[in-house]
N, C-alpha and C positions, 0 to 999 in steps of 0.2 A: 586398531588399525595402525596408530602410529608404532606401536610395538610390533607389530609385523612388518613394517618398513625398517623399522632399526634392526630386528633380527637379519632381514635381506641384507643390509648395508654390511653388517656385521660378517656374514656369510660369504660376500665377496671380497673384503678386506683380507679375511686370515687364510682365503683360498690360494695358495701359491701358485694355480694354475692359470689365475687370471691374467689376462692382460693390462697392461697400462692404462690403455683406454677405459677399461670396465673400473679400475679402481678409482681413476681420476671421476668417473661420473657418480660411482658410489660416494665419495667424499663430497661431491658437490652437492650428493641428494641431502646428504647429511647436515650440511650447510645452510642448505635453503630449508629444512624443517625445521633446524635450531633457530634460525632468524624470525622463521614464522611464528614460533612459540613465544620468544623473547622480545621480539623488536631489534635486537641488536643486529647490525649488519659489518660484516667484514669490513676493515679499512686498512690499508697499509701502513697507517701511521702519520702521513703527512700534513693530513688536516687534523690530527687529533694530539699533537704531542702534548697540550696543554693539560690533557688528561693523563700523562704519564706521572708515575710516583717516584721522586727522586731519591733514593735510600741511602743509608753512609756508606753502603756496598754496589751501588749499581744503580741502572733505572729498571724499576718493574713498569714495562709497557703496560698501556692501557688497555682497557677491555675489548674495544674494537678492532686493536691491533694484533690482542692475543687470539682473536676469532680469525684474524686473518692468518693466521700461522698455518692454520688448516688447509690453505691452498698450497702450502709447500709441500706437494702430494709425498715426493718420496721420503721425507722426513717423516710426515704423518705415517705412511704405511709402515716404515722400519719400526719407528717407536711402538705402533699398535700391536704389530706382531710380536715384537721383543718381549711388550709386556705381557701377552697371551701365554706366550711359549714360558716365560717365567713364573706366571701363574701356575700353569700346569706341572711344571718342575715341583712347585712348593708344593702342591696338592698331593702330588705322589709321596712325598717325603713323610707327609701326616695327613691322609686321606680324612680323619675322622674331625680333625680340627679346623676351625675358618682362618683364613688369612688375612692377617692385618697389614694393609695398605694404605700409605699416604702418600698421596698424587701433590707435590706443591706446585704452585701457581698454574694449576687446573684451569684457568682463564674461564671466559663465559661457558664456554661450549663443550668443558671437560671432555675434549677431544679424542684423547690419546688412551682414557680407559672406557668412559660411558658407553659405547657400541658393544664393548666387550660383554655387560652384564646381563647381557640375554641369553650367555651361554652358559651361565652358572644360578645355581639356587639360590635365592636368597640370604640363606643361612652359610652359604659357603665363603662368604668373604666379608672382612667388616672395612669398609672404605672411609676415608678421610680424606675431605677434599680441601686444600689449605690455600686459600688467595688473600693477598693485601686488600683486593677491591670489592668493597660489599657487593657494587653492581653486578661483578661476574658471580657471587654467591649467590644472589637474588637470581639471577639466570639459569644456572645448574638446578636449583631448585625449581623453577617452571618448568624445566626439562625434565626434571625426575617424575612431576606430574604426566606431563605431555607424553613421556613412553612408557607410562604406567610402571615406573622404576620403585615407586612411593615404598614398596614392600622391603627392599633391600637396605640392608645396612648402611647406610648412609650418613655420614655426620660432616656437616660443612662448618669451616673453622677460618675466620678474619685474622690473619696474622701474616707476620714477617718471616717469611723462610728462611733469612739470615741468622733469626735469634730465636724462632719455635722450638719449643721443647715439646715432647709426647709425654702423656703420662705412663703408658706402657712400650717395651719394644716392639720394633715392626720388622715383619718379615719381607717385607718389600718396599722400597721406597722409589717413587718417580720424581725425577726434578730435571725437568728441562725447560732453563730459563738461560738461554745463551745467546751470543751473537759471534759469527765467526772470530777466529782467534781469541776466546776468551776475553772479547771488548766490550764495553760499557755495561752489559747486563750481569747478575750478580752470583753466575753459574758456581763460581770457585767459592765464594763465600757460604752459598747455600749447600755445596758439597761437605764443607769443613764441620759446617754445623749439624747437619744432618745425617752423615755417616757413621759417625758413633754412635746412633740410637739403633741401629740395626741389630737385631739378634743375631746369635751365633749361626752363621750358614746363611743369612738373611742376602739378598739382593738388592743391589743397588742400580739402577737405571739411570743415566748411560753408566756403564762399566769401565770406559775409559776415552779419554779426550786426549788426542797426540797434536801438537803443535810442531812443525819443523819450518826451518829457514831453507828455501833454496832460492835459486835463480830459474827463471822462466820469461817466457815471451807473453807478458800479461794480454794486451791486446789480441793478439794473435788467437790465444786460448779462449777469451771471450766470445770471440766473434765465432770461432769454432762452435762454443758451446749454444749459444744461439742461435747458431744453423741446424741444431738439433744432431750434431756429429757425436759418434759413439766417442767417449773420452776414458783412455787408458792410460791411467799415471804410470803405470811401469813401461809403457811404450814410449813415454815422454822423457825417461829416463835414460832407457836404453839406446834410444834416438840420439841423446845429449840435446834435446831440446829443454831439458831442464838437469839442473845439478842441484844436488844436495849440498847444503853447505853445513846444517847441523841439526841434531835432533832438539828443540828447545825444551820442551815441558811435555812430560804426560801426568794427565790428572786422573786419580782414580780413588774409591772412596778410601782404599787403605794407606794412601800417601797423605792424603789433603790436609790431614793435621799435622802432619810432620814437616810439608811446606810450610804451612801456615806461621808455624812455631821458628822457621829462619828468617822470618819478615824482621828486619829493623829500621828504625827512622832513618830518612835522609834529609839532612839539613838543607841539600841543595835542591830537592823536589819539593820540601815540606810533606811528603808522604812516606806511609809505609811501603817497603819494596822488599821482594824476594829477590836475592841474587842468584841469577841463573848461570853465568859464567861469562865466557868470551868465544867471540865467532870473530873470523878471518875471511876476508873475500877471497876467494882461490884466485888464481891466475888461469883463465880459461881462454880458447880461441873466440874472438869478438865478443869480448867481458862487456863492452859500452853497449850491445844492443838487448843485453839482459836487463829486467828488472828484479829486485830483490821481493822475494813473497813469502808472506807466512801462509802457511798451507794446513787445514784442520783436517784430522780425520777421528770419527766416532764410533765408537765399538759401542752398540745399543746391548746388544745381549746375544750372545753366542754368535751364529751368522748373521745376523742385522746387523749391516754396517751403513755407514756415511763416508763416502770417500769424495774427493776435491770434484765440486761441480754438481753434486747430488742433490745438493740442498742450499738454501740460500745460508744456513749455518756453516758449509764447508766451501765456501766461495773463497779462492785466496785473496788475501789481503796484501796490498803492495805498500813495502816498506820506504817511503820517500824519503824518509832521514837518512837513508843509507846511499840515496844518489848523490853525486853520480858515483859508480862502482870504479874504484879502484883496486888493482889486484894488491894483497898484502896488507889494506887496510883492516883494523881491528876494531871491535866494539865491545864495549861490555853491555851484556843484557841485563835486564832487570823486569820482574813483573810487579807494576805498580797497584797498589790495592787502595781501597778509598772510594767516593762516588762515583768515578770513571775509571774502572780496572782496565790495565793496557800494558802490553809488552813495551818497553823504553830499552834504543839502543844510543849508547854514548861512546862516540869516539875516543880513543885511547889515548889521545892526543890533548883532547880538550881536558881530560882527568888531571893529566901532568901539568896543565898551566895554570 
């Protein structure tokens, strides 16, 4: 019965014709069934921070908070559909061979891939689920039985995705362990470590994460988003409600290692930093009414993308250190590595002092 329920949930999620309300209900049903089977209740994290794991390269959020990520509906749908499309593409290339898949940071519900397994025979996929929290792996083991997936080739691995080495090359790697603007969580370090373990022609999801600095009206944009108004980034720029200052960083599986090699130790911050370059505040009308914002755009796979406000991990991040905005002011930009990864902006005049 539970397997049939999972099959229906999967059918709805991968059906491009389904309206948002149906997709949300399907994910809520999946969450309810997972909680029923495991006893883990999704939690936004505010009462569970003590259970987070603090790594050398960022924070691995606790199982309850990881389960709550399912409630970020557009994020979940786009990733699940992108992964499904990637698996189908890989199967078409070598239909006789199983696809080796690593899902790093799977959390307690393995949300991005477990619902898809009902669409494949047990011998078609070799799935490796990696998480640093034993509680998450124990939860997934219960779900395998609950959804009658025990016959599938699923291996549970406890480990740190920033350091994990797989014994064989992988055709598909899924790693979504990030916050907006690549802050706090270890997406950068995980990408650096795992991308090199892909086979030739393998697929890494997400395919790209783009960070840009722009000037916008943070409060007004958030208010419109909360009111459910349609959000079109192109309209904001064409209407001069936003101004692009600079494309800051694009993280892809092919450039991650090269970016990491550029990092050097800073005596000032006591951290390793990647020097991004220099940005200057433009001279625009009513400059003081704008906010400096870091925006995040994610290319999951093919047409599946997450733009501004589509997800909690693509919400614009206000750069308070650039305030008050003054035309012509220039900043050195770096990406700081370590236990709390983040972008850092340093005024050029302070570098000269």
